[in-house]
C-alpha positions in Angstrom: -21.8 -10.0 -0.7 -24.0 -8.8 -3.5 -23.9 -9.6 -7.2 -21.6 -12.6 -6.8 -22.3 -16.1 -8.2 -20.0 -18.9 -7.3 -20.5 -22.7 -7.9 -22.4 -24.2 -5.0 -19.6 -26.7 -4.1 -16.8 -24.1 -4.2 -15.2 -23.9 -0.7 -15.4 -20.5 1.0 -11.7 -20.1 1.2 -11.3 -20.7 -2.6 -14.1 -18.1 -3.1 -12.0 -15.6 -1.1 -8.9 -16.5 -3.0 -10.5 -15.8 -6.3 -12.0 -12.6 -5.1 -8.7 -11.4 -3.6 -6.9 -12.1 -6.9 -9.6 -10.2 -8.7 -9.3 -7.2 -6.4 -5.5 -7.1 -6.7 -5.6 -7.4 -10.5 -8.4 -4.9 -11.1 -6.8 -2.4 -8.8 -3.7 -2.4 -10.9 -5.7 -2.4 -14.1 -7.8 0.6 -13.0 -4.6 2.5 -12.1 -3.2 1.7 -15.6 -6.5 2.7 -17.2 -6.4 6.2 -15.6 -2.8 6.7 -16.9 -3.8 5.5 -20.4 -6.8 7.9 -20.4 -4.7 10.9 -19.4 -2.3 10.1 -22.2 -5.3 9.8 -24.6 -6.5 13.2 -23.4 -3.3 14.7 -24.8 -3.4 12.5 -28.0 -7.0 11.2 -28.6 -6.0 9.4 -31.8 -3.1 7.3 -30.3 -3.8 3.8 -31.6 -1.4 2.3 -29.0 -3.2 4.0 -26.1 -6.7 3.2 -27.4 -5.7 -0.5 -27.8 -4.3 -0.5 -24.3 -7.5 1.1 -22.8 -9.5 -1.5 -24.7 -7.3 -4.3 -23.4 -7.6 -3.2 -19.8 -11.4 -2.8 -19.9 -11.7 -6.2 -21.6 -9.6 -7.8 -18.9 -11.7 -6.3 -16.1 -14.9 -7.5 -17.9 -13.5 -11.0 -18.2 -12.5 -11.2 -14.6 -15.7 -9.9 -13.3 -17.7 -12.3 -15.5 -15.8 -15.2 -14.0 -16.9 -14.2 -10.5 -20.5 -13.5 -11.6 -20.2 -9.8 -10.9 -22.9 -9.0 -13.4 -23.2 -5.3 -12.7 -19.5 -4.7 -13.2 -19.5 -7.0 -16.3 -22.4 -5.2 -17.9 -20.9 -1.7 -17.3 -17.4 -2.8 -18.6 -19.0 -4.6 -21.6 -20.6 -1.3 -22.8 -17.4 0.5 -22.1 -15.5 -2.1 -24.2 -18.0 -1.7 -27.0 -17.5 2.0 -27.1 -13.7 1.7 -27.1 -14.0 -0.7 -30.0 -15.6 2.1 -31.9 -12.9 4.6 -30.7 -10.0 2.4 -31.9 -11.7 1.7 -35.2 -11.8 5.4 -35.9 -15.6 5.7 -36.0 -15.4 8.2 -33.1 -12.7 10.4 -31.6 -12.3 10.5 -27.8 -13.9 13.7 -26.6 -14.3 15.4 -23.2 -17.8 13.9 -22.6 -16.5 10.4 -23.2 -13.5 11.1 -21.0 -15.6 12.3 -18.1 -18.0 9.4 -18.3 -15.2 6.8 -18.4 -13.4 8.4 -15.4 -16.7 8.3 -13.5 -16.9 4.6 -14.4 -13.5 4.1 -13.0 -14.5 5.8 -9.7 -17.5 3.4 -9.6 -15.4 0.4 -10.2 -13.0 1.5 -7.4 -16.0 1.9 -5.1 -17.1 -1.6 -6.1 -13.7 -3.0 -5.1 -13.9 -1.2 -1.8 -17.3 -2.7 -1.1 -16.1 -6.2 -2.1 -13.0 -5.9 0.1 -15.2 -5.0 3.1 -17.8 -7.7 2.3 -20.5 -5.1 1.6 -23.2 -5.3 -1.0 -22.6 -3.7 -4.4 -24.5 -0.7 -5.5 -26.0 -0.3 -9.0 -24.4 1.7 -11.8 -27.7 3.5 -12.3 -27.4 6.7 -14.3 -23.8 5.9 -15.0 -24.8 2.9 -17.1 -27.3 5.0 -19.0 -24.6 7.5 -19.7 -22.3 4.8 -21.1 -25.2 3.4 -23.2 -25.9 7.0 -24.4 -22.3 7.2 -25.8 -23.0 4.0 -27.7 -26.3 5.1 -29.1 -24.9 8.4 -30.3 -22.2 6.7 -32.4 -23.6 3.3 -33.4 -26.8 2.7 -35.5 -28.8 -0.3 -34.5 -28.6 -3.1 -37.2 -31.9 -3.9 -38.8 -33.5 -7.2 -37.7 -33.4 -10.2 -40.1 -36.3 -12.5 -40.8 -37.5 -14.5 -37.9 -34.9 -17.0 -36.8 -35.7 -20.7 -37.3 -35.5 -23.1 -34.5 -31.9 -24.2 -33.6 -32.6 -27.7 -34.8 -33.5 -26.5 -38.2 -30.5 -24.3 -38.9 -28.3 -25.8 -41.5 -24.8 -26.3 -40.2 -23.0 -25.9 -43.6 -25.1 -23.4 -45.5 -25.8 -19.7 -44.8 -29.4 -18.6 -44.1 -31.1 -17.1 -47.1 -31.5 -13.4 -46.5 -33.2 -10.8 -48.6 -30.8 -9.1 -51.1 -29.9 -5.4 -50.8 -28.4 -3.5 -53.7 -24.7 -3.1 -52.9 -21.5 -3.1 -54.8 -19.7 -4.6 -51.8 -19.6 -8.4 -51.2 -22.4 -9.4 -48.9 -21.4 -12.0 -46.3 -23.8 -14.3 -44.6 -22.3 -15.3 -41.2 -23.3 -17.8 -38.6 -21.6 -17.8 -35.3 -22.1 -20.8 -33.1 -21.2 -20.6 -29.4 -20.1 -23.3 -27.0 -23.1 -25.0 -25.3 -24.0 -23.3 -22.0 -21.5 -20.5 -22.6 -22.0 -17.7 -20.0 -22.7 -14.2 -21.3 -22.9 -15.4 -24.9 -25.2 -12.4 -25.7 -22.4 -10.0 -24.7 -19.9 -11.9 -26.9 -22.5 -11.5 -29.7 -22.6 -7.8 -29.2 -18.8 -7.6 -29.3 -18.8 -9.5 -32.6 -21.4 -7.0 -34.0 -19.2 -4.1 -32.9 -16.1 -5.6 -34.5 -17.9 -6.3 -37.7 -19.4 -2.7 -37.8 -15.8 -1.4 -37.7 -14.9 -3.2 -41.0 -18.2 -2.9 -42.8 -21.9 -2.3 -42.6 -24.1 -4.7 -40.5 -27.4 -5.0 -42.4 -29.1 -7.1 -39.9 -28.8 -9.9 -37.3 -30.9 -12.7 -35.9 -31.6 -12.2 -33.0 -31.7 -8.4 -33.6 -29.0 -6.4 -31.8 -31.5 -4.5 -29.6 -32.8 -7.8 -28.3 -29.5 -9.4 -27.4 -29.5 -8.0 -23.9 -32.8 -9.8 -23.2 -31.7 -13.1 -24.8 -30.6 -16.0 -22.6 -28.9 -19.2 -23.5 -27.8 -17.9 -26.9 -26.3 -20.6 -29.0 -26.1 -19.0 -32.4 -26.3 -15.5 -34.1 -26.7 -15.0 -37.8 -25.4 -11.8 -39.4 -25.6 -10.1 -42.8 -22.6 -7.9 -43.6 -21.5 -5.7 -46.5 -17.8 -5.3 -46.4 -14.7 -5.1 -48.7 -12.7 -6.9 -46.0 -11.2 -10.3 -46.9 -11.8 -13.6 -45.2 -8.8 -13.4 -42.8 -10.1 -10.0 -41.6 -13.5 -11.4 -41.0 -12.0 -14.3 -39.1 -10.0 -11.9 -36.9 -13.2 -9.9 -36.1 -14.9 -13.2 -35.2 -12.0 -14.4 -33.0 -13.9 -14.2 -29.7 -13.2 -16.9 -27.1 -16.2 -19.1 -26.5 -17.1 -19.4 -30.2 -17.3 -23.0 -31.2 -17.4 -22.5 -35.0 -18.5 -20.0 -37.6 -20.0 -20.4 -41.1 -19.0 -17.8 -43.7 -20.6 -17.4 -47.1 -21.1 -14.8 -49.8 -24.6 -14.3 -51.2 -25.0 -16.6 -54.2 -21.9 -18.8 -53.3 -21.3 -21.9 -51.3 -20.6 -21.3 -47.6 -17.7 -22.7 -45.7 -17.5 -23.5 -42.0 -14.5 -21.9 -40.4 -13.1 -22.6 -36.9 -12.3 -19.4 -35.0 -8.6 -18.7 -35.1 -8.4 -18.7 -31.3 -10.3 -21.2 -29.1 -10.3 -21.9 -25.4 -7.8 -19.3 -24.3 -5.1 -17.5 -26.2 -3.5 -16.0 -23.1 -6.1 -13.2 -23.1 -8.7 -12.4 -20.5 -11.4 -14.0 -22.6 -10.0 -17.3 -21.5 -11.5 -16.5 -18.1 -14.9 -16.0 -19.6 -14.7 -19.4 -21.2 -14.8 -21.0 -17.8 -18.3 -22.1 -16.7 -19.8 -20.2 -13.8 -22.5 -22.2 -12.0 -25.8 -20.6 -11.5 -25.6 -20.1 -7.8 -28.1 -17.6 -6.5 -26.5 -14.2 -6.8 -26.9 -12.0 -3.7 -28.4 -8.7 -4.7 -27.8 -5.2 -3.3 -29.1 -4.9 0.2 -28.8 -8.6 1.1 -26.5 -10.0 3.7 -22.9 -9.0 3.4 -20.1 -11.4 2.8 -16.8 -11.8 4.7 -14.2 -9.1 4.5 -11.3 -9.9 2.1 -7.9 -10.2 3.6 -5.5 -7.6 2.3 -2.6 -8.9 0.2 0.6 -7.6 -1.2 2.5 -8.9 -4.3 6.0 -10.0 -3.7 8.8 -10.2 -6.3 9.9 -13.8 -6.8 13.5 -12.9 -6.4 12.8 -11.7 -2.9 11.1 -14.9 -2.1 14.1 -16.8 -3.4 16.3 -14.8 -1.0 14.0 -15.7 1.9 14.1 -19.3 0.9 17.9 -19.3 0.8 18.0 -17.7 4.2 15.6 -20.2 5.6 18.0 -22.9 4.3 20.8 -21.3 6.2 18.7 -21.2 9.3 18.1 -25.0 9.0 21.9 -25.5 8.7 22.5 -23.3 11.8 19.9 -25.2 13.7 21.5 -28.5 12.8 24.9 -27.1 13.9 23.4 -26.0 17.2 22.0 -29.5 17.8 25.4 -31.0 17.0 27.2 -28.7 19.4 24.6 -29.3 22.1 25.2 -33.0 21.7 28.9 -32.4 22.4 28.5 -30.0 25.3 25.6 -31.7 27.1 27.6 -34.7 28.6 30.1 -32.3 30.0 27.4 -30.6 32.1 25.6 -33.7 33.4 26.0 -34.8 37.0 28.6 -37.4 36.0 30.3 -35.0 33.6 33.2 -32.7 34.1 31.8 -30.9 37.2 31.0 -34.3 38.8 34.4 -35.7 38.1 36.1 -32.6 39.4 34.2 -33.0 42.7 35.4 -36.6 42.9 39.0 -35.5 42.4 38.6 -32.8 45.0 37.2 -35.3 47.5 40.0 -37.8 46.8 42.7 -35.1 47.3 41.0 -34.0 50.6 41.1 -37.7 51.7 44.8 -37.9 51.0 45.4 -34.7 52.9 43.4 -35.9 55.8 45.3 -39.2 55.9 48.6 -37.4 55.9 47.5 -35.1 58.7 46.2 -37.9 60.9 48.7 -40.7 60.3 51.8 -41.1 62.5 53.5 -43.0 59.9 53.1 -42.3 56.2 53.3 -44.8 53.4 54.9 -42.5 50.9 54.7 -45.0 48.1 50.9 -45.3 48.6 50.4 -41.6 48.9 52.5 -41.1 45.8 50.4 -43.5 43.8 47.2 -41.9 44.9 48.4 -38.4 44.0 49.7 -39.6 40.6 46.3 -41.1 39.9 44.5 -37.9 40.7 46.9 -35.9 38.7 46.3 -38.1 35.8 42.6 -37.6 36.2 43.2 -33.8 36.3 45.2 -34.1 33.0 42.3 -35.9 31.4 39.9 -33.2 32.6 42.2 -30.5 31.3 42.0 -32.1 27.9 38.2 -32.3 28.1 38.1 -28.6 29.1 40.2 -27.8 26.1 37.7 -29.6 23.9 34.9 -27.8 25.7 36.6 -24.4 25.0 37.0 -25.3 21.3 33.3 -26.3 21.2 32.3 -23.1 22.8 34.3 -21.1 20.3 32.4 -23.0 17.5 29.2 -22.1 19.4 30.2 -18.4 19.4 30.9 -18.6 15.6 27.5 -20.3 15.0 25.7 -17.6 17.1 27.5 -15.0 14.9 26.3 -16.8 11.8 22.8 -17.0 13.2 22.9 -13.3 13.9 23.9 -12.5 10.4 21.2 -14.8 8.9 18.5 -13.5 11.2 19.3 -9.9 10.4 19.3 -10.7 6.6 16.0 -12.6 7.2 14.6 -9.6 9.0 15.5 -7.3 6.2 14.2 -9.8 3.7 10.8 -10.1 5.4 10.6 -6.3 5.7 11.3 -6.2 2.0 8.2 -8.3 1.3 6.1 -5.4 2.7 8.0 -2.8 0.7 6.3 -1.7 -2.6 7.2 1.1 -5.0 5.4 4.4 -4.4 4.9 4.8 -8.2 1.3 3.5 -8.4 0.4 5.8 -5.5 2.0 8.9 -7.0 0.7 8.2 -10.5 -2.8 8.1 -9.1 -2.7 11.8 -8.4 -2.5 12.6 -12.1 -6.2 12.2 -12.1 -6.7 14.5 -9.1 -4.5 17.2 -10.7 -6.5 16.9 -13.9 -9.9 17.1 -12.2 -9.1 19.9 -9.8 -7.3 22.0 -12.4 -10.2 21.7 -14.8 -12.7 22.6 -12.1 -10.7 25.7 -11.2 -9.9 26.7 -14.8 -6.2 26.4 -14.3 -3.6 24.6 -16.4 -1.4 22.4 -14.2 1.0 19.6 -15.0 2.2 16.9 -12.5 5.9 15.9 -12.5 6.7 12.6 -10.7 10.2 11.7 -9.5 11.4 8.6 -7.7 8.6 6.2 -8.7 10.7 3.2 -7.8 11.3 4.4 -4.2 9.9 1.7 -1.9 7.9 2.1 1.2 6.0 -0.1 3.6 2.6 -1.0 2.0 0.7 -0.1 5.1 2.2 3.4 4.9 1.3 3.7 1.2 -2.3 2.8 2.0 -2.4 5.6 4.6 -0.7 8.3 2.5 -3.4 8.7 -0.1 -5.5 11.2 1.8 -2.7 13.5 3.1 -1.1 13.7 -0.3 -4.4 14.4 -1.9 -5.1 17.3 0.5 -1.7 18.8 -0.2 -2.1 18.6 -4.0 -5.6 20.0 -3.9 -4.5 22.9 -1.7 -1.5 23.5 -3.9 -3.7 23.9 -7.0 -6.4 25.9 -5.2 -4.3 28.2 -2.9 -0.8 28.1 -4.3 -1.1 28.3 -8.0 -2.1 31.5 -9.6 -4.6 31.8 -12.5 -3.0 31.6 -16.0 -3.3 35.3 -16.8 -1.6 36.2 -13.5 1.2 33.8 -14.1 1.8 35.3 -17.6 1.9 38.8 -16.2 4.5 37.7 -13.7 6.7 36.1 -16.4 5.9 32.5 -15.4 4.7 29.8 -17.8 1.0 29.6 -18.0 1.1 25.9 -17.3 2.0 25.5 -13.6 3.9 22.6 -12.3 3.4 20.4 -9.2 6.4 18.2 -8.5 5.7 15.0 -6.5 8.9 13.2 -5.5 10.1 10.4 -3.3 13.6 9.4 -2.2 15.5 7.4 0.4 17.8 9.1 2.8 19.3 6.9 5.5 16.6 5.1 7.4 13.9 7.5 6.2 11.8 8.1 3.1 11.1 11.7 2.1 8.1 12.6 0.0 7.8 16.2 -1.2 4.9 18.1 -2.8 6.3 21.3 -4.4 4.5 23.9 -6.6 5.8 26.9 -8.5 2.9 29.1 -7.4 2.6 32.2 -5.3 3.7 30.8 -1.9 2.0 31.2 1.4 0.6 34.7 2.0 2.1 35.3 5.5 0.2 38.5 6.1 -3.2 36.9 5.4 -2.2 34.0 7.7 -1.5 36.4 10.5 -4.7 38.3 9.8 -6.9 35.2 9.9 -5.1 33.9 13.0 -5.9 37.2 14.8 -9.5 37.1 13.6 -10.0 33.6 14.9 -8.5 34.5 18.2 -5.5 32.1 17.8 -3.0 34.9 18.6 -3.3 38.5 19.7 -2.6 41.4 17.3 0.5 42.3 19.3 1.8 38.7 19.0 1.1 38.7 15.3 3.3 41.7 14.8 6.4 39.9 16.1 5.8 36.5 14.6 8.6 35.2 12.5 8.1 33.4 9.2 8.4 29.9 10.6 6.0 30.7 13.5 3.5 32.2 11.0 3.6 29.1 8.7 3.1 26.9 11.7 -0.4 28.5 12.2 -1.7 26.7 9.0 -1.7 23.4 10.9 -4.3 24.7 13.4 -7.6 22.8 13.2 -10.2 24.6 11.1 -7.6 27.1 9.7 -8.2 28.2 6.1 -7.2 31.1 3.9 -9.8 30.5 1.3 -12.0 33.5 0.4 -15.0 31.3 0.0 -16.1 27.8 0.7 -16.1 25.5 -2.3 -16.1 21.7 -3.1 -12.3 21.9 -3.1 -11.4 23.9 0.0 -12.4 26.6 2.4 -14.0 24.5 5.1 -10.9 24.5 7.3 -10.5 20.8 6.9 -7.3 19.4 5.5 -3.9 20.6 6.8 -4.5 19.5 10.4 -5.6 16.2 9.1 -2.4 15.9 7.1 -0.2 16.5 10.1 -2.3 14.2 12.3 -2.1 11.3 9.8 1.6 11.7 9.2 2.2 11.7 13.0 0.3 8.4 13.3 2.8 7.0 10.8 5.7 8.2 13.1 6.6 10.8 10.5 6.9 14.5 10.3 5.9 17.2 7.8 7.7 20.5 7.2 6.8 23.5 5.1 9.1 25.8 3.1 7.5 28.7 1.3 9.0 31.6 -0.8 6.7 34.4 -1.9 6.2 34.4 -5.6 8.3 31.3 -6.1 6.3 28.5 -4.6 5.7 26.2 -1.6 7.2 22.8 -0.7 5.8 20.3 1.8 8.3 17.7 2.9 7.0 14.5 4.5 9.6 12.3 6.4 8.6 8.8 7.2 10.4 5.7 8.6 11.0 2.9 6.2 8.6 0.6 8.0 6.1 0.7 10.9 7.0 -2.7 12.3 10.7 -2.5 13.2 12.2 0.8 14.2 15.8 1.8 15.0 15.6 3.5 18.4 17.6 5.1 21.1 16.8 3.6 24.5 17.2 5.3 27.9 16.2 4.4 31.4 14.0 6.5 33.7 12.6 5.6 37.2 9.2 4.7 35.7 10.4 2.5 32.8 12.7 2.1 29.9 11.8 4.5 27.0 12.8 4.7 23.4 12.7 7.3 20.7 13.1 6.8 16.9 16.8 7.4 16.1 15.9 10.0 13.5 14.2 12.1 16.2 17.2 12.0 18.5 19.5 15.0 17.7 22.1 14.3 20.4 22.7 13.4 24.0 24.4 15.9 26.3 25.5 16.1 29.9 23.9 19.0 31.8 25.2 21.0 34.7 22.7 22.7 37.0 24.1 26.2 36.2 23.0 25.7 32.6 19.4 25.5 33.5 17.4 28.7 33.9 13.7 29.6 34.1 11.9 31.6 31.4 8.2 32.2 31.0 7.2 29.6 33.5 9.3 26.8 32.0 12.8 25.5 32.4 15.2 26.1 29.5 18.9 25.1 29.1 21.8 26.3 27.0 23.4 24.1 24.3 26.2 25.9 22.6 24.4 29.2 22.7 21.0 27.7 21.8 18.2 27.8 24.4 15.6 25.1 24.3 12.9 23.8 26.8 13.9 21.2 29.4 11.3 18.7 30.6 11.1 15.5 32.6 9.0 12.5 31.9 6.5 13.7 34.6 5.9 16.8 32.5 4.6 14.6 29.7 2.7 11.8 31.4 0.8 11.2 34.6 2.1 8.2 36.6 -0.3 7.2 39.4 1.5 5.0 41.9 4.8 5.1 40.0 8.1 6.5 41.4 8.3 10.2 40.9 11.1 12.3 39.7 12.3 13.4 36.3 15.6 11.6 36.5 18.4 12.4 38.8 21.2 12.1 36.2 22.8 14.8 34.2 22.0 13.2 30.8 19.6 15.0 28.5 18.3 13.5 25.2 17.6 16.3 22.7 14.4 15.2 20.8 13.7 16.9 17.5 10.6 16.9 15.2 10.8 19.2 12.2 12.1 22.6 13.3 11.2 22.1 17.0 13.4 20.6 19.7 13.2 19.9 23.5 15.5 18.3 26.0 14.3 15.3 28.0 16.2 14.6 31.2 17.0 10.9 31.6 18.9 8.7 34.0 20.9 6.4 31.8 21.2 6.2 28.0 21.2 2.5 26.9 22.3 2.9 23.3 20.6 2.0 20.0 18.5 -1.0 19.2 16.0 -2.3 16.6 12.6 -2.6 18.2 9.5 -4.6 17.0 6.9 -2.0 17.9 3.3 -2.9 18.6 0.5 -0.3 18.9 -1.0 0.2 22.3 -4.5 0.6 20.8 -4.8 -3.1 20.1 -4.5 -4.1 23.8 -5.0 -1.0 25.9 -6.0 2.4 24.6 -4.5 5.3 22.7 -2.2 7.3 24.9 -1.2 10.7 23.7 2.6 11.0 23.4 3.2 7.2 23.1 3.7 5.6 19.7 3.7 2.0 20.9 5.5 -0.5 23.0 8.1 -3.3 22.6 9.5 -6.2 24.6 13.2 -6.1 25.3 15.5 -9.1 25.5 15.1 -9.4 29.3 11.3 -9.5 29.0 10.7 -5.9 30.2 8.4 -3.5 28.4 9.9 -0.5 26.5 7.6 2.4 25.7 8.2 4.2 22.3 7.7 8.0 22.4 5.7 9.8 19.8 8.3 12.6 19.6 6.2 15.1 17.7 3.3 14.8 20.1 5.7 14.9 23.1 7.3 18.1 21.8 3.8 19.6 21.4 2.9 18.8 25.0 6.3 20.2 26.2 5.8 23.4 24.4 2.2 23.9 25.5 1.4 26.2 28.4 2.2 24.6 31.7 -1.4 24.3 32.7 -2.2 22.1 29.7 0.6 19.6 30.3 0.2 16.0 31.6 -2.3 15.4 28.8 -1.6 11.7 28.9 -3.8 9.8 31.3 -3.3 7.1 33.9 -3.5 4.3 31.4 0.3 4.6 31.0 0.5 2.5 34.2 -1.1 -0.4 32.4 1.9 -1.0 30.3 4.7 -0.5 32.8 6.7 -3.6 33.9 
C-alpha cells in the first residue's frame, strides 16, 4: 500500500482498523464537501458554507496525516490554505477554483478506492500544481527575515529584533514554538502564516514561507506582522494544535509569552495531527500493494440496543428450553413412562394368562393384583397430564422463540439498511457537470432521502442511476431556447425519488424534457436490423420503448463523451436484474420521461412463493408472482409456434420448466398438474405450469456463482427446512427466455443438475 507510514510495532489488524475508519469518515466528508461546494456555487460569499468547506478539508488533512498519507495530506493542506483565503474575503470562489476543487475531490475518491483495494496510490501531479497556482495567484510570498539564529540562542522571552518598516499599524514580533518532534510542523507554520495574512500584512518570516515546504524538524517560526487586530485575535489565529507556546511582542515594547488557547485536542481534527506518527518506511507508488480493506457499514446505536435486547430474550428462551428438557427427558428414558407402561401391560397379560389357565381362581389375589396395576395406571395418567402441561409450555416457548427470531432477523437486516440520501445527493455533482458541458440549465430535486435500502444494493446502484441521469440531460432535456419557445421554464428539472411500497423500494428518475422520440427509435431499430419496416409500422408504444434496452442501441446524433456509443441502457437493465429488480419506462411526448426501478428490500432474505416440479422445488420472489390459477386443457391454444392460454380474456404464453432449462438425466415433463403460476416482470407476464404450489416462505438466498457457476434464469438457491435445495428463479430473465423464439430457448446449460437434490 503506497504512501502509508505506520509505527513499526503496530499490529496489522490495528493498521487495517485505522485505515477502515479513515475510509468511512473521508467518504462521508467528501460527499459533504461536494454538497457544500454546490451550495457555494449558488452563493459564493456564504460564510457558513465556506467555513464548512474549510472544516471538511481540514478534517481530511488531519486524518490523512495521522496515517502518513503524505500525498493526500499535501494536497488537502494547499486546499485548506486556499479556503482560508476564501473565507477571509481575500478572494471570492470562482469557476476556476470550483473546477479545480471538484477535480481534487475526484482524486481523493480515487485514492480511497485504491486504499480499499490495497493498491498503490498515484500522485496528484498536475492537480497539485493547479491548486498551488490558485494560492500563488492570490497570496504574495512574505519577504524573508534576517538569518535565523540557532535554536539554542533564541531568547524564550524576548522577540527577535527585526528591521523597522514605516507603518502606522502596530508591528508585532511573533515566535511560535512547536512541540518537539511534531509531525508536519512546516504545514502548521504555513497555516499560521495564512491565518495571519487574513488579519494583517505578513512582512517576513524565519524560515521564509517559500522554504517551509523543504524544512524538516521545524521547532520554531518567527514572524513580523503589521495588523490592527488585538491580542485575542492574534491568539485565535495562532490557535493551531501542536503549538507548545507563542511569544508575542510589539516593536519597542516588552514581549510576553502566551500559551495557545487550545492545546492537545479541542475536539477538532487537529487533535489527530498531534498524535506522533513513527517514521516507518512509507511505501511509494509502484511498490507492493497492501491487503484489501474489509467493507464496513455504520449502524445506529439504537438498532444495536434492539439486537442486544433480542439476544437477551434468546438467552431466556434457551434457559427455558433447558428447563423443559430437564422435565421431559426422564419421561422418555427406558425406565420412564414408556418403560413403566410396558411393565403394566406385562403384568396385566400375566394376570389374564393365570385366569385362563387356572382351574380355580383366587379372586382375592387377582383383585389385589388388578388394583395394584390400576393404581400404577392412575399414577401414569397423572404423569401424562404433567407431560401434556410441559408440552403446552414447550409450544408456548417455541412461539416466543419464533417471535424473537423473526424480530432478530428483521433487526439484523436493519443493520445492513442505510438511507439512500448520500447516494442520491452524490448525483448533484453529475447533474452540474453534464449540464455545464452541454450548455443546459438543470436542477436536481431529491425526494425520499431517508428511505432505507440494503447497503450492498446502494453500492451497486451508482452506475445505473448515473447512466439514467446523464441520458436524461443529454437526450431528454431540450436546450434552454427550445424550452422557452414551448412555454417551459428554461431551467429543466430532474426528479430523483425513493420510497417504500410493501416489500419493495421504488427509485424513480423523472425529467420534464421532450420524452422519447418513438419515430426515431423505430427508424434506428429498422436501420440496425432489429425489426423489419413492416413490424415497425405496427409496433405499439410499449413495444417501441422496449427497443431502447437493446445492447448498443442509441438515438444520439453523434458520439460524445456523454453518450452516443450505445452503452448504457442495456447495462442499466442488466445491473438491476442482478439485484433481483426491474426497471420500467413511461414517456409522454413533450412532457417528459420517467424510469422506475423496483428493488427488493434486501438481497439476503427474500419472501418467495414455492412450488414443486418433478425436477426440484422452485421459488419466485413474491412480488413477481401475479397469481396462481387452475388451468383446463381447453384453455390452451397454439399461436405462432408457442402455447398460450386465456386468463379472463387475456392471452399470455404458457411454458414448462423444460422450456427454460436443460435437465440432463432429470425426470422430464413440465408438470402434470393443472396449476399455473403467472410470473410478471414489468409489463410482461408468462404462465409457468407447476405440480403443487407450496405457499409463501422467507428464504435465505445464496448466489450460485460462489459455488458453481452463473446459470441464466436462476437468481440463487436456498436450503429448506427438510434439507432439500430450492432454486430461486430470476423471473425477468425467465420471461425473456420464454418470449424468445422457440429455437433460442433452453439457454440455461446442464450445470443446473449440480444443484438439484
